[in-house]
NUBA-891588 format. One record per residue (C-alpha): y, z, x. Coordinates in steps of 0.05 Angstrom, whole numbers, padded with zeros to 5 digits, always signed. Layout:
# residues N
YZX ...
END
This chain:
# residues 146
+01067-03137+01578 +01114-03107+01526 +01097-03118+01453 +01167-03101+01431 +01144-03045+01386 +01171-02976+01393 +01120-02919+01393 +01142-02898+01324 +01131-02968+01297 +01060-02967+01324 +01048-02900+01289 +01076-02927+01223 +01032-02989+01228 +00972-02944+01241 +00990-02901+01180 +00994-02965+01137 +00927-02990+01162 +00895-02922+01146 +00925-02923+01076 +00899-02994+01064 +00830-02973+01090 +00832-02913+01043 +00850-02957+00983 +00792-03004+00998 +00741-02950+01011 +00762-02893+00966 +00754-02843+01022 +00808-02791+01012 +00799-02766+01084 +00832-02830+01111 +00894-02811+01072 +00895-02744+01109 +00889-02782+01175 +00947-02826+01153 +00988-02762+01146 +00971-02748+01219 +00996-02817+01238 +01061-02803+01201 +01068-02739+01241 +01058-02780+01304 +01112-02828+01282 +01160-02771+01268 +01144-02740+01336 +01160-02808+01369 +01226-02811+01331 +01242-02741+01358 +01232-02768+01428 +01168-02731+01446 +01124-02760+01500 +01058-02794+01482 +01020-02729+01492 +01066-02694+01442 +01057-02750+01392 +00982-02747+01399 +00982-02672+01391 +01026-02676+01328 +00981-02730+01298 +00916-02695+01315 +00940-02627+01291 +00970-02653+01226 +00911-02699+01210 +00860-02646+01230 +00893-02592+01189 +00900-02639+01129 +00826-02657+01132 +00806-02584+01140 +00850-02564+01082 +00821-02619+01038 +00750-02596+01055 +00770-02525+01037 +00798-02547+00970 +00736-02589+00953 +00688-02533+00971 +00723-02485+00923 +00718-02533+00864 +00654-02522+00825 +00611-02584+00818 +00565-02596+00759 +00492-02609+00771 +00478-02683+00782 +00443-02688+00714 +00508-02668+00680 +00558-02702+00726 +00592-02760+00692 +00609-02790+00760 +00534-02794+00776 +00508-02814+00707 +00552-02864+00671 +00510-02856+00608 +00536-02786+00595 +00579-02785+00532 +00545-02847+00503 +00522-02844+00431 +00451-02856+00406 +00421-02855+00337 +00362-02808+00328 +00319-02829+00268 +00276-02765+00268 +00260-02703+00310 +00192-02672+00323 +00183-02598+00308 +00187-02586+00384 +00258-02615+00386 +00236-02682+00417 +00249-02753+00394 +00243-02825+00414 +00308-02864+00413 +00328-02935+00426 +00381-02938+00481 +00403-02997+00522 +00346-03040+00496 +00291-02991+00515 +00254-02933+00483 +00274-02866+00512 +00246-02796+00504 +00300-02748+00482 +00306-02672+00479 +00353-02634+00434 +00403-02587+00466 +00443-02537+00427 +00435-02476+00384 +00428-02511+00316 +00364-02542+00290 +00361-02616+00307 +00380-02664+00252 +00372-02740+00249 +00435-02780+00260 +00484-02795+00316 +00480-02755+00380 +00515-02755+00447 +00480-02756+00515 +00499-02692+00552 +00449-02696+00610 +00392-02737+00637 +00330-02701+00662 +00285-02751+00697 +00272-02804+00645 +00290-02760+00586 +00357-02759+00551 +00386-02691+00532 +00425-02698+00466 +00474-02657+00425 +00496-02674+00355 +00558-02719+00355 +00621-02690+00325 +00643-02728+00263 
END
């Protein structure tokens, strides 16, 4: 039974489905596989047999995924305690009423009392601070810039 689709149309539809799946999942690797499907569509337009189309799609998609993995591995990643993608509280401001001589304080943040530790070279001063890291259940704070 003939569906009426040319091989290139099927590859373009597959590329579109992969792009839609990537948009709904946020997985960048699906975009690389969509590039492979585009290569399969172009191979079909050039008149290559199905084996040539599959080879073009697999080679392009595979190389794109391998290249993306290589790019990501070279990019330095911050520790999870300082990664704003992992801790959405980073960058939030808190008011510190007083510091202990050891550089510790109790602060009110999000309706709860938190232990806080001062980070930075200067002596801790009361006032507004910014969360720069979270260590367990302790906030790490630096003085906020005016």
